[in-house]
N, C-alpha and C positions, 0 to 999 in steps of 0.2 A: 378622196382624190387630192385634196389640199394637203393632207398630212403626208402623202407620198412625196409631193413636191417639196415640202418642208424638209423631209429627211434627205432628199437628193441635194438640196441647197446646202444643208448643214454638212453633209458628207463632202461636198465639193470644197467648202470653205476649210474644213479640217485637212483635206488632202493638200490644198494649196499652201496652207500654213506649214504643214509637214515638209513639203517640197522646198519651200523657201528656207526653212531651217537647215535642211540637208545641203542646199547650195551654199548657205552662209558658213556652215561648218567646213565644207570642202574649200571654200575661199580662204578661210583662216589657216587650214593645213597647207595650202599652196603658198600663202604668204610666209608662213613659218619656214617652209622648205626653201623658198627663195632667199630669205634672210640668212639661213644657215649657209647656203651656197655663197652668198656675198660676204659672209663673216661679219654681219652687222647685227644690231639689236633691233628686234621688231617692237614697235611702239603701239600701233593700233591698226585695225582693219575696219573699213566702213563701206557700205554699199552706197553708190551714188546714182546708179541707174539700174532699173530692172524692168524688163518688158516681156510679155508673152508673145510667142510667134512661132513660125516654122524655123527650125534649125537647118544647118547646111545638109544634114542627113535626110531632110524631108519630114522629120517627125516634129510634132508640136513640143515646145519646151520653153525654158526661161533663158533669155540672154541677159547677162548681168555684167556690170562694170563695178569693180571694187577698187578703192584706194587703200594702199597700206603705207604707213609711215614707219620709217626706220632711221636709226642714228648710227653713224660710224665712229663717232668720237664722244658721245654722251652729251654734247652741247648743241650741235646742229641737227636739224631734222630734215629728211628728204622724203618725197612722196613717189611711190611707184604705183602703177596701174595694172590690175589683173582683168583681162577680158575672158569671160567664161560663157559656155553654153551648157546649161544644166550644171553638172558637177565637173565637167571637163574644162581644163584650162586651155584656152585657145592662144593667148599671147600675153606676154609680160613686157611692160615698158618701165625701165628703170633709168632715172637720170644719173649723170655722172656724179660721183661722190668721192670724198676723201676716204682713204683706207687707214 
């Protein structure tokens, strides 16, 4: 019986790791797409908040907040925020920047 619980726990940890990687890759793609739309250079993407809970659809999932840094002139750096539920982008906050 203990070995069954061990396999369940190991499986859950592997699934959560896989799901976190999937969300991080989706955030990177969303940040890249946003940078292309703004015609700026993407510098980095980092997760600042991640929590498990019920999404607006009523299903369990991961709510994440990512910061992406970009530069419009190669010298100054600006930060935008991506709010995501699982792999879906819910909103983007981009500060005013020089073009």
